[in-house]
N, C-alpha and C positions, 0 to 999 in steps of 0.2 A: 390205307392209312385214311381216317376220318377227318373231312375238311370243316371247319368251324363256319360261321355265317358268312365270315368275311373272306373267305376262299384259301384260306392260310391252313398250314399243317396245326400240329400242336406246338410249335416253337422250340427253340434252343434248349429250353430247361424240362422239356418234357410235359409240362404243365400249361394249363390253360391261361391266360392274360387274365388277371383278377382286379375288380373296381372299373371295370368297363371300358379303360382306355385303350386305344390301337397301340401297340408296339410300332406300328408303322411310322407314327406319328412324330418328329421330335419336337423337344420343347423350344419355344421360339428362344434365340441366342440374345443374350443382354450385352450391350456393349458398354464397356468401361468406361468409357472417353464422355458419355452424357448419360446424365441420370433419366430416369423417365419422367415425363412429364405427365403431372394428374391435370384434368380438365376440372376447374372449378365450377361449383355447383351455385348459381343463383340462389336470392332469398325464395321466390316463386317456386322453383323446381322444386326446393327442398322440403315446402310445404306440401306440395304436391306429392312427394314421395311420402312424407310423414302420413298424410291420410291414406293414399293407398296401403302402408303397411299397419295403420290403424284399423283398416277394413278386413285385413287376413285374420286380427285375433278374434278367436273363439273363446267367450268369455264363458265363466260357470253360470249353470243355471242357478236359480234359487234355492233348488232341491240340494244340490251338491255344495252350494255354500253353507247350508244349515249341516249338512253331515260333517264336511270338513271342520268347522266350529265347533261340533259338539267333540269331536276327537279330539281337538286341541284342547278343549276343558279336562277331558279325561284324563290325557296325558299329564296334565299340569297335576289335577289330584292324584294321581299316581306316583309322580315325580315328589310331589309335596310327601307323600307318606313314606317314600322312600328315604329321602333325606331326612325326615322327622327320626323314623327308626336309626338309622345310621348315627345322627347326632345323640341321640338316647345312648346308644352302645357306647359310643366315643366319651360322652360325658362320664358314664359309669366306669368305663375302666380307666379314665383319668382320675375320678374320685378316688377309685381303689388304689392307685398307685400312690397319690399322695397322701391317703390315709396311713400307709404304710410307713411312709417317713416321718409320721408324727405320734 
């Protein structure tokens, strides 16, 4: 029987553990008598965290922005033509039905 890196066999289900979590570690038990206390973050710490997260952002290049903008304009034009044709077809159909009644 082949052993995994953790030194255990395949396990009770016959497959390997998915998600990378070890099946030997139990989830921490939550007590029902006291709610979990959240540590408050002060304004200075909050701004430091915001700055750190902002540094992680990958902004698009000028070329990527231009291509994306062009694609949006093209899709708007295609959608406009599509709805123009649908409107003309519906207008013709409704006009035909109303002309039958007169």
